[in-house]
C-alpha positions as CSV (number, residue, x, y, z in Angstrom):
1,M,-14.9,0.4,64.5
2,E,-14.9,3.9,65.8
3,L,-14.1,6.6,63.2
4,A,-13.0,10.2,63.6
5,I,-15.2,13.1,62.7
6,A,-14.5,15.6,59.9
7,P,-16.5,18.8,59.4
8,R,-16.6,19.0,55.6
9,N,-16.4,16.8,52.6
10,S,-13.0,18.2,51.7
11,D,-11.7,16.7,54.9
12,A,-13.8,13.5,54.7
13,V,-10.9,11.1,54.7
14,D,-8.3,10.2,57.3
15,V,-5.1,10.6,55.3
16,A,-3.1,8.3,57.6
17,R,-5.7,5.4,57.4
18,S,-7.6,6.4,54.2
19,E,-10.9,5.6,55.7
20,P,-14.2,7.6,55.4
21,L,-15.0,9.9,58.3
22,L,-18.7,9.5,59.1
23,S,-19.8,13.0,59.4
24,G,-21.6,15.6,57.3
25,A,-23.2,13.9,54.3
26,L,-22.0,10.5,55.8
27,D,-23.7,11.1,59.1
28,G,-25.9,8.1,59.9
29,L,-23.9,5.6,57.9
30,K,-21.9,2.8,59.3
31,L,-19.2,0.5,57.9
32,L,-20.7,-2.7,56.6
33,S,-19.5,-5.6,58.7
34,V,-20.2,-9.3,59.3
35,D,-22.5,-8.3,62.2
36,D,-24.9,-6.7,59.7
37,Y,-25.7,-10.1,58.0
38,L,-29.0,-10.9,59.7
39,R,-30.5,-7.4,59.3
40,Y,-29.3,-7.2,55.7
41,Q,-30.9,-10.7,54.9
42,L,-34.2,-9.5,56.3
43,A,-34.2,-6.7,53.8
44,V,-33.2,-8.8,50.8
45,E,-35.9,-11.3,51.8
46,A,-38.5,-8.6,51.9
47,G,-37.3,-7.1,48.6
48,K,-37.2,-10.6,46.9
49,Q,-33.9,-9.6,45.3
50,E,-32.6,-11.8,42.4
51,S,-29.2,-10.3,41.4
52,W,-25.9,-11.8,42.2
53,G,-24.7,-8.4,43.4
54,Y,-27.1,-8.6,46.4
55,Y,-25.1,-11.5,47.9
56,F,-23.9,-10.2,51.3
57,P,-20.3,-11.6,51.2
58,F,-19.8,-10.0,47.8
59,L,-20.5,-6.6,49.4
60,L,-18.0,-7.3,52.1
61,T,-15.3,-8.2,49.6
62,C,-15.8,-4.7,48.0
63,T,-14.1,-3.1,51.0
64,R,-10.5,-2.6,50.1
65,P,-8.5,-0.9,52.9
66,G,-7.0,2.4,51.9
67,R,-9.1,2.5,48.7
68,S,-12.8,1.8,49.2
69,A,-15.4,1.0,51.9
70,M,-18.9,-0.2,51.9
71,L,-21.3,1.8,54.0
72,M,-24.8,1.0,55.2
73,A,-27.8,3.0,56.4
74,E,-31.5,2.2,57.1
75,D,-34.2,4.5,55.7
76,N,-38.0,3.8,56.0
77,D,-37.4,0.0,56.4
78,S,-35.1,-0.2,53.5
79,I,-31.4,-1.0,53.6
80,C,-29.2,1.4,51.7
81,I,-25.6,0.4,50.6
82,F,-23.1,3.0,49.5
83,R,-19.6,2.7,48.2
84,W,-17.1,5.2,49.4
85,R,-13.8,5.3,47.4
86,L,-10.8,7.4,46.7
87,R,-10.7,8.6,43.1
88,N,-7.6,10.5,42.1
89,G,-6.9,11.0,45.7
90,R,-10.3,12.5,46.4
91,P,-13.2,10.8,48.2
92,K,-16.4,10.0,46.2
93,L,-19.7,8.4,47.2
94,E,-21.8,6.1,45.0
95,I,-25.0,4.1,45.6
96,M,-23.8,0.5,45.4
97,L,-27.3,-1.0,45.4
98,A,-30.7,0.4,44.9
99,P,-32.5,0.4,48.3
100,T,-33.7,-2.9,49.5
101,P,-36.7,-3.3,49.4
102,M,-36.8,-0.8,46.5
103,D,-38.4,2.5,47.5
104,P,-38.2,5.5,45.0
105,A,-38.4,8.0,47.8
106,V,-35.5,6.3,49.7
107,L,-33.5,6.2,46.5
108,R,-34.0,9.9,46.0
109,H,-32.6,10.4,49.6
110,C,-29.6,8.3,48.7
111,I,-29.0,10.3,45.6
112,E,-29.2,13.6,47.5
113,R,-26.8,12.3,50.1
114,A,-24.2,11.2,47.5
115,N,-24.6,14.5,45.5
116,D,-24.1,16.4,48.8
117,F,-21.0,14.5,49.6
118,N,-19.6,14.8,46.1
119,A,-20.5,18.5,45.9
120,D,-21.9,17.9,42.4
121,R,-24.6,15.9,40.6
122,S,-22.5,12.9,39.8
123,A,-24.3,10.4,42.0
124,R,-25.1,7.1,40.3
125,V,-26.5,3.7,41.3
126,L,-24.1,0.9,40.4
127,R,-26.4,-2.1,40.6
128,V,-30.2,-2.5,40.2
129,D,-32.3,-5.6,39.9
130,S,-34.0,-5.7,36.6
131,K,-37.3,-6.2,38.4
132,D,-36.8,-2.9,40.2
133,M,-36.1,-1.0,37.0
134,A,-39.5,0.7,36.7
135,A,-39.3,1.9,40.3
136,V,-35.8,3.3,39.8
137,Q,-37.0,5.2,36.7
138,A,-39.8,6.6,38.9
139,A,-37.1,8.1,41.0
140,G,-35.9,10.1,38.0
141,L,-32.9,8.0,36.9
142,R,-32.0,6.6,33.5
143,V,-31.3,2.9,33.5
144,R,-29.1,0.9,31.2
145,P,-28.5,-2.9,31.1
146,R,-25.1,-3.9,32.2
147,K,-24.7,-7.7,32.4
148,E,-26.9,-10.7,31.9
149,Q,-26.6,-13.3,34.7
150,Y,-26.9,-17.0,34.5
151,V,-29.5,-18.7,36.7
152,Y,-29.5,-22.5,37.1
153,A,-31.9,-25.0,38.8
154,P,-29.6,-27.5,40.7
155,E,-32.0,-30.4,40.4
156,N,-31.4,-30.4,36.6
157,Y,-27.8,-31.8,37.1
158,R,-28.3,-35.0,39.0
159,Q,-28.4,-37.3,36.0
160,L,-26.9,-35.2,33.2
161,S,-29.1,-37.1,30.8
162,G,-30.3,-35.9,27.4
163,K,-28.7,-34.2,24.4
164,K,-28.9,-30.7,26.0
165,L,-26.3,-31.6,28.6
166,Y,-24.0,-33.7,26.4
167,T,-21.1,-31.2,26.7
168,V,-21.4,-31.1,30.5
169,R,-21.7,-34.9,30.7
170,R,-18.7,-35.5,28.5
171,N,-16.4,-33.1,30.4
172,V,-17.5,-34.4,33.8
173,A,-16.7,-37.9,32.6
174,F,-13.1,-36.8,31.8
175,V,-12.6,-35.9,35.4
176,E,-14.4,-38.9,36.9
177,K,-12.1,-41.2,35.0
178,L,-9.0,-39.7,36.6
179,P,-7.4,-41.7,39.4
180,D,-8.1,-40.6,43.0
181,V,-10.6,-37.7,42.5
182,E,-12.2,-36.5,45.8
183,V,-14.7,-33.8,46.6
184,R,-14.7,-32.4,50.1
185,P,-16.4,-29.6,52.0
186,F,-14.2,-26.5,52.3
187,A,-12.4,-26.4,55.7
188,P,-9.8,-24.0,57.2
189,E,-7.0,-26.5,56.4
190,H,-7.7,-26.0,52.7
191,D,-7.0,-22.3,52.8
192,A,-3.3,-22.3,52.0
193,A,-3.7,-24.7,49.1
194,C,-6.6,-22.6,47.7
195,R,-4.3,-19.5,47.8
196,R,-1.5,-21.4,46.0
197,L,-4.0,-22.4,43.3
198,L,-5.2,-18.8,43.1
199,S,-1.7,-17.5,42.5
200,R,-1.1,-20.0,39.7
201,W,-4.6,-19.1,38.2
202,R,-3.7,-15.4,38.4
203,D,-0.5,-15.8,36.5
204,E,-2.2,-17.9,33.8
205,H,-5.1,-15.5,33.4
206,R,-2.7,-12.5,33.2
207,A,-0.7,-14.3,30.5
208,R,-3.8,-15.1,28.5
209,H,-6.1,-12.1,29.0
210,G,-3.8,-9.3,30.4
211,T,-5.8,-9.0,33.6
212,L,-5.8,-10.5,37.1
213,G,-9.3,-11.9,36.8
214,G,-10.5,-10.5,40.1
215,V,-8.2,-12.5,42.3
216,G,-8.3,-9.7,44.9
217,T,-12.0,-10.5,45.4
218,S,-11.1,-14.2,45.5
219,R,-8.6,-13.7,48.3
220,R,-11.0,-11.6,50.3
221,A,-13.7,-14.3,49.8
222,L,-11.3,-16.8,51.3
223,D,-10.7,-14.4,54.2
224,L,-14.5,-14.5,54.9
225,A,-15.0,-18.2,54.6
226,S,-14.0,-19.0,58.1
227,I,-15.8,-16.1,59.9
228,L,-19.2,-15.8,58.1
229,P,-22.3,-17.6,59.4
230,A,-22.8,-21.1,57.9
231,G,-25.8,-19.9,55.9
232,A,-23.9,-17.0,54.3
233,M,-21.1,-19.0,52.8
234,R,-20.3,-22.7,52.2
235,G,-17.5,-24.1,50.2
236,E,-16.2,-27.2,48.4
237,V,-12.8,-28.3,47.2
238,V,-11.8,-30.9,44.5
239,L,-8.7,-33.0,45.1
240,V,-7.0,-34.8,42.2
241,D,-4.3,-37.3,43.2
242,G,-4.2,-35.8,46.7
243,Q,-3.6,-32.2,45.4
244,L,-6.2,-29.4,45.6
245,A,-7.3,-28.6,42.0
246,A,-10.4,-26.5,42.4
247,F,-12.4,-24.6,45.0
248,S,-15.9,-23.1,45.1
249,L,-17.7,-20.7,47.4
250,G,-21.3,-19.6,47.6
251,G,-24.4,-19.4,49.7
252,Q,-27.8,-17.8,50.2
253,I,-28.9,-14.6,48.5
254,R,-32.4,-15.2,49.9
255,S,-34.7,-18.1,50.5
256,G,-34.9,-20.3,47.4
257,L,-32.1,-18.5,45.7
258,A,-28.3,-19.0,46.1
259,C,-25.2,-17.4,44.7
260,Y,-22.4,-19.3,43.2
261,F,-19.9,-16.7,44.3
262,E,-16.4,-17.9,43.6
263,R,-14.8,-20.7,41.5
264,K,-11.2,-21.3,40.6
265,C,-9.9,-24.5,38.9
266,D,-6.6,-25.9,37.7
267,S,-6.9,-25.1,33.9
268,A,-4.5,-27.9,33.1
269,I,-7.0,-30.6,34.0
270,R,-9.4,-31.2,31.2
271,G,-13.1,-30.8,32.1
272,L,-12.4,-29.7,35.7
273,S,-14.3,-26.4,35.3
274,Y,-17.4,-28.4,34.2
275,F,-17.0,-30.9,37.0
276,S,-16.5,-28.3,39.7
277,L,-19.6,-26.2,38.5
278,R,-21.8,-29.2,38.4
279,S,-20.6,-30.6,41.8
280,F,-21.2,-27.3,43.6
281,L,-24.6,-26.8,42.0
282,L,-25.5,-30.1,43.5
283,K,-24.2,-29.0,46.9
284,L,-26.7,-26.1,46.6
285,E,-29.6,-28.4,45.9
286,D,-31.5,-27.1,48.9
287,F,-32.1,-24.0,46.8
288,E,-34.5,-23.9,43.9
289,F,-32.3,-21.6,41.8
290,V,-28.6,-20.5,41.8
291,N,-27.3,-17.3,40.3
292,D,-23.9,-17.8,38.8
293,S,-23.3,-14.2,37.8
294,S,-22.2,-13.1,34.3
295,D,-19.7,-14.4,31.8
296,A,-17.5,-11.2,32.1
297,G,-17.4,-11.0,28.3
298,R,-15.1,-14.0,28.0
299,A,-15.9,-16.5,25.2
300,G,-14.7,-19.6,27.1
301,L,-16.7,-18.7,30.2
302,R,-19.8,-18.0,28.1
303,Q,-19.5,-21.4,26.4
304,L,-19.2,-23.1,29.8
305,K,-22.2,-21.4,31.3
306,H,-24.4,-21.8,28.2
307,S,-23.6,-25.5,28.1
308,F,-25.4,-25.9,31.5
309,R,-28.6,-24.6,29.9
310,P,-29.6,-21.9,32.4
311,V,-33.3,-21.6,33.2
312,R,-33.0,-17.9,32.7
């Protein structure tokens, strides 16, 4: 996409389109797009990243037209990802990810760029792999833990034997006993039914928790499902009595490590969240580990994820 040019930060937004104008402190950046997948993957592979936040489709879903955009640059063989967003009607630039592979000198360049754009010293890094913490501190930043993420080994869920997986085994059995349960690979013809399920899930989540539960990200993930390369995203749906009752999306973070990116289930069906999580983990068996993100501070989700006995 071609973007107009603005001379100063104060003008660094197209009011009509609410998009960043790539000039001044933004010179050399580009809008992150599907076309950047292969180059980005090379950097993540070299950096041996582990965090869920480095999953490429997640970054694409963070672009919200009129509100935020993900920007990318290359510096000394590292990929740098920034988030441009409007805050109280004013543009602001943040470092979305620490440089990949991590390089303290490159990180300092990123901070200088963001501070220059913001015309203050408010630059911050939103996501850092814990393994890169020392290097980030070497760049002069203070680091604080945000969220623990759950990492599973898919091979552990083939048999569901033993006391440790009793809760998982029991809940999976509830679903397996239902008449006409079918698991299929996600296909474009499932899109409309997934969105209907997502709408119902949103209403229930808002009634229970007072929030939408990130359904905007879910919708944008569905938008990507049909246009991303096969290695970037795969999906699965669960049909119960002919009706779509759950869907899952995920794919490769790097070799050996996958991301379980998106999962939504019909909460009225007992055990379905356990069944869906286990089923999609088995679909990712070609990876040694799967990062299933955090529990978002929700007790029920924490119980579900702990019951699968994460390896770390």
